[in-house]
C-alpha positions in Angstrom: -14.1 9.7 0.8 -15.4 8.7 4.3 -14.1 5.5 5.8 -16.5 2.9 7.2 -14.6 3.1 10.5 -11.5 5.0 11.7 -8.2 3.5 10.5 -5.6 3.9 13.3 -1.8 3.7 13.1 1.1 5.1 15.1 1.3 7.9 12.4 -2.3 9.1 12.4 -5.9 7.9 12.7 -7.7 8.4 9.4 -11.4 8.9 9.2 -11.5 9.6 5.4 -9.5 9.0 2.3 -8.2 12.1 0.6 -6.6 11.3 -2.7 -5.2 13.0 -5.8 -7.0 11.6 -8.9 -5.3 12.2 -12.2 -7.3 11.6 -15.4 -5.5 11.6 -18.8 -6.8 11.7 -22.3 -4.6 11.4 -25.4 -5.0 12.7 -28.9 -6.0 9.3 -30.2 -8.8 9.0 -27.7 -7.1 6.7 -25.1 -8.0 7.3 -21.5 -6.4 6.5 -18.2 -6.4 7.5 -14.5 -4.2 7.2 -11.5 -4.2 8.2 -7.9 -2.1 8.9 -4.8 -3.3 9.4 -1.3 -0.6 11.4 0.5 -0.6 10.6 4.2 1.6 13.2 5.8 4.0 11.6 8.3 4.2 8.4 6.2 6.0 10.4 3.5 7.9 13.7 3.4 5.4 14.8 0.7 2.4 16.9 1.5 -1.1 17.1 -0.1 -0.5 20.7 -1.1 2.8 19.9 -2.6 1.4 16.9 -4.5 -1.5 19.0 -5.9 0.9 21.7 -7.0 3.3 19.2 -8.6 0.5 17.5 -10.6 -1.0 20.8 -11.8 2.4 22.2 -12.9 3.5 19.0 -14.7 0.1 18.3 -16.3 0.2 21.8 -17.8 3.8 21.3 -19.1 2.9 17.8 -20.5 0.3 19.0 -23.0 1.6 18.3 -26.5 4.3 15.8 -25.4 4.3 12.1 -26.2 3.3 9.7 -23.5 6.8 8.3 -23.2 8.4 11.8 -23.0 6.0 12.8 -20.3 6.6 9.7 -18.2 10.4 10.1 -18.5 10.2 13.7 -17.5 8.0 13.0 -14.4 10.1 10.0 -13.3 13.1 12.4 -12.9 11.2 13.8 -9.8 10.5 10.4 -8.2 12.9 10.7 -5.3 11.1 13.8 -3.9 7.6 13.4 -5.3 7.0 9.7 -5.7 3.3 9.8 -4.8 2.4 12.6 -7.2 4.6 11.1 -9.9 2.9 7.7 -9.5 -0.6 9.3 -10.0 0.6 11.0 -13.2 2.6 8.1 -14.6 0.2 5.3 -13.9 -2.6 7.3 -15.5 -0.6 7.5 -18.7 0.5 3.9 -18.4 -3.2 2.9 -18.2 -3.9 5.1 -21.3 -1.1 3.2 -23.0 -2.8 -0.1 -21.9 0.2 -1.3 -19.8 0.2 -5.1 -20.2 0.3 -5.8 -16.5 -3.2 -4.4 -16.2 -4.7 -6.9 -18.7 -6.2 -10.1 -17.4 -6.3 -12.0 -20.7 -6.5 -15.7 -19.7 -8.6 -17.0 -16.8 -9.8 -14.7 -14.1 -7.3 -13.6 -11.4 -7.7 -14.2 -7.7 -5.4 -12.3 -5.4 -5.6 -12.9 -1.6 -5.8 -9.9 0.7 -4.9 -9.3 4.4 -7.3 -7.6 6.8 -6.5 -5.3 9.7 -7.7 -6.1 13.2 -8.7 -2.7 14.6 -10.6 -3.6 17.8 -9.1 -2.7 21.2 -11.0 -4.8 23.7 -10.8 -8.6 24.0 -14.5 -9.0 23.4 -14.5 -6.9 20.3 -11.3 -8.5 19.1 -12.8 -11.9 19.3 -15.9 -10.9 17.4 -13.8 -9.1 14.7 -11.5 -12.1 14.1 -14.5 -14.4 13.8 -15.9 -12.2 11.2 -12.7 -11.8 9.2 -12.0 -15.5 9.2 -15.5 -16.2 8.1 -14.9 -13.8 5.2 -12.0 -15.9 4.0 -9.0 -13.9 5.3 -6.0 -16.0 6.2 -3.6 -13.1 6.9 -4.3 -10.4 9.5 -2.5 -7.1 10.2 -2.0 -5.9 13.7 -0.9 -2.3 14.3 1.5 -1.7 17.2 3.9 1.1 18.0 1.6 2.8 20.5 2.5 1.5 24.0 4.7 -1.6 24.4 2.8 -3.2 27.3 -0.6 -2.4 25.9 0.5 -3.6 22.4 1.8 -6.9 23.9 -1.5 -7.5 25.8 -3.6 -6.8 22.7 -1.3 -9.1 20.6 -1.7 -11.8 23.2 -5.5 -11.6 22.9 -5.3 -11.7 19.1 -3.0 -14.7 19.0 -5.2 -16.6 21.4 -8.2 -16.0 19.3 -6.5 -16.7 16.0 -5.1 -20.0 17.3 -2.9 -20.6 14.2 -5.9 -20.3 11.8 -4.3 -17.2 10.2 -0.9 -15.6 10.0 -0.2 -12.2 11.6 1.7 -9.2 10.2 2.7 -6.7 12.9 3.1 -3.1 11.8 5.0 -0.7 14.0 4.5 2.3 11.7 7.7 3.9 13.1 6.1 4.2 16.5 8.9 2.7 18.7 12.3 3.9 19.8 15.1 1.3 19.5 14.7 0.5 23.3 11.0 0.0 22.9 11.4 -2.2 19.8 13.9 -4.3 21.7 11.5 -4.7 24.6 8.7 -5.6 22.3 10.5 -8.4 20.4 12.0 -9.8 23.6 8.6 -10.1 25.3 6.3 -11.0 22.4 5.1 -14.5 21.5 6.1 -15.5 18.0 3.0 -17.7 17.5 1.5 -17.1 14.0 3.6 -14.1 13.3 4.7 -13.9 9.6 6.7 -10.6 10.0 7.2 -7.4 11.9 7.1 -4.2 9.9 9.0 -0.9 10.4 9.0 -0.5 14.2 11.5 2.4 14.2 11.9 5.7 12.3 12.3 5.4 8.5 15.7 7.3 8.7 17.0 5.1 11.5 18.8 2.5 9.5 21.0 1.4 12.4 18.0 0.5 14.6 16.5 -1.4 11.7 19.7 -3.3 11.3 20.0 -4.2 15.0 16.3 -5.2 15.3 16.4 -7.3 12.1 19.5 -9.2 13.3 18.1 -9.9 16.8 14.4 -10.4 16.2 12.9 -13.9 16.5 10.6 -13.1 13.6 11.4 -11.7 10.1 11.5 -7.9 9.8 10.1 -5.8 7.0 10.9 -2.3 5.9 8.3 0.0 4.4 8.6 3.7 5.1 12.4 3.5 4.8 12.1 2.3 1.1 11.5 4.7 -1.7 14.0 4.1 -4.5 16.0 1.1 -5.7 19.1 2.4 -3.7 17.1 1.9 -0.5 16.4 -1.7 -1.4 20.1 -2.3 -2.1 21.0 -0.6 1.2 18.6 -2.8 3.2 20.2 -5.9 1.7 23.7 -4.7 2.3 23.0 -3.9 5.9 20.9 -7.0 6.5 18.3 -4.6 7.8 15.2 -6.6 6.7 14.1 -10.0 5.3 11.0 -8.5 3.7 10.5 -5.3 1.8 7.1 -3.8 1.2 6.4 -1.6 -1.9 3.5 0.5 -3.0 2.7 1.9 -6.4 2.8 5.4 -4.9 6.4 4.9 -3.8 7.7 3.4 -7.0 6.3 6.2 -9.2 4.4 4.0 -11.8 3.7 0.4 -12.9 6.9 -0.3 -14.8 9.0 1.2 -12.0 7.1 -0.9 -9.5 7.8 -4.1 -11.4 11.4 -3.2 -11.6 11.6 -2.5 -7.9 9.9 -5.8 -7.0 12.5 -7.7 -9.1 15.3 -5.8 -7.3 14.0 -7.1 -4.0 14.2 -10.7 -5.3 17.6 -10.1 -6.9 18.9 -9.0 -3.4 17.7 -12.2 -1.7 14.8 -10.7 0.1 11.0 -11.3 0.0 8.5 -8.9 -1.4 5.2 -7.6 -0.1 2.9 -5.3 -2.0 0.0 -3.1 -1.2 -1.4 0.2 0.0 -4.1 0.1 2.7 -4.8 3.8 2.0 -6.0 3.9 -1.6 -9.3 3.8 -3.5 -10.3 1.3 -6.1 -7.9 3.0 -8.6 -4.7 2.1 -6.8 -6.0 -1.2 -5.4 -6.9 -2.4 -8.9 -3.5 -1.6 -10.3 -1.7 -3.2 -7.4 -3.9 -6.3 -7.6 -3.0 -6.7 -11.3 0.7 -6.4 -10.5 0.4 -8.8 -7.6 -1.3 -11.4 -9.8 1.9 -11.9 -11.7 4.6 -10.8 -9.2 3.6 -11.7 -5.6 3.0 -15.0 -3.9 1.6 -13.8 -0.5 -1.3 -11.8 0.7 -1.6 -8.3 -0.7 -2.2 -5.2 1.4 -4.2 -3.2 -1.3 -7.4 -3.3 0.8 -8.1 0.4 0.9 -11.2 0.0 -1.3 -12.8 -2.1 1.4 -12.4 0.7 3.9 -14.3 3.4 2.1 -18.1 3.8 2.3 -18.3 4.4 -1.5 -16.6 3.2 -4.7 -15.2 5.0 -7.7 -15.7 2.4 -10.4 -18.7 1.9 -12.6 -18.0 -1.9 -12.2 -16.7 -2.2 -8.6 -13.8 -4.4 -7.8 -15.0 -7.8 -6.7 -14.1 -9.0 -3.2 -14.9 -12.6 -2.3 -13.3 -15.4 -0.2 -10.7 -13.1 1.4 -9.4 -11.6 -1.9 -9.8 -9.7 -5.1 -11.3 -11.4 -8.1 -10.6 -9.8 -11.5 -12.6 -11.2 -14.4 -10.9 -11.9 -17.8 -11.0 -8.7 -19.8 -11.8 -6.4 -16.9 -11.0 -2.8 -17.6 -12.6 -0.3 -15.2 -14.2 3.1 -15.9 -14.8 5.9 -13.4 -18.2 6.6 -12.0 -18.0 10.3 -12.7 -21.0 11.2 -10.6 -19.3 9.6 -7.6 -16.0 11.4 -8.5 -17.9 14.7 -8.7 -19.6 14.0 -5.4 -16.3 13.8 -3.5 -14.2 16.4 -5.5 -12.8 19.2 -3.3 -10.5 20.8 -6.0 -10.3 20.4 -9.7 -8.1 21.8 -12.5 -7.9 20.9 -16.2 -5.3 21.4 -18.9 -5.7 21.1 -22.6 
């Protein structure tokens, strides 16, 4: 699915969203769907491996109960969390997982917005537009070049002028020395947190930066299973942990992982900026009950097209979900963007 504009990070610059879409139908007529966009470099998984995993395990699941299939797939979460999440969340939707139901008043969940412009003039215009749209949290990607990142951050902070909070995201782009230089030279004005400046496997650097940084640190790419959350707490390697549905392997697992963050005395952030309406809707439903800050599930705002018959509603800087909302796929749109398809009965 083409993006409205390129989405840059220190890992890759994306121009389209390529996602695995899993659709499940049960014998009693229930229906559900789940997705996972595998960004190679963000995870050890690959698109090819995710596709092969889903096809194999979809075939093997025919005739099993929903619970049995979910339990079987979750055994592979450590190595295939994205593919597992697409499969498990599709079945959880077919089972009408309670977190997906908005049964009382409508839900409103605030979102953050990325600042992608590079020049000061364009940055000023972009921030004016984002603030006018109701965003109060902005994401700024760094991890490219320390001096250039600092200058760009300076322009953004001057324009924001404390009217919004800023989340910095290093996307593993810095060495330890570069991360040290960045935090020593940056202004802390309006900064809520600094996310994953160093490699996901470099826990010692995460620990050092977290304990010397003037702003709270957040781990993202380092976190896949509950043991990673416990490790971050034990090493004091972060004050915030960010989760995504595609890393937790399903809705129930995600809720459990979010509680684990709280139980370990850290703060939680949720959201995938590289997902269609499918993943964004599910994460928004979870955030409605489990999160008290801006969500990062804004991928549906980046694509030129939508996959739902009744598109997710964006207004005043967030997602609004009406009471009783239960989406269905626009199959003509799905067909339009389908590159590969397989079916098992």
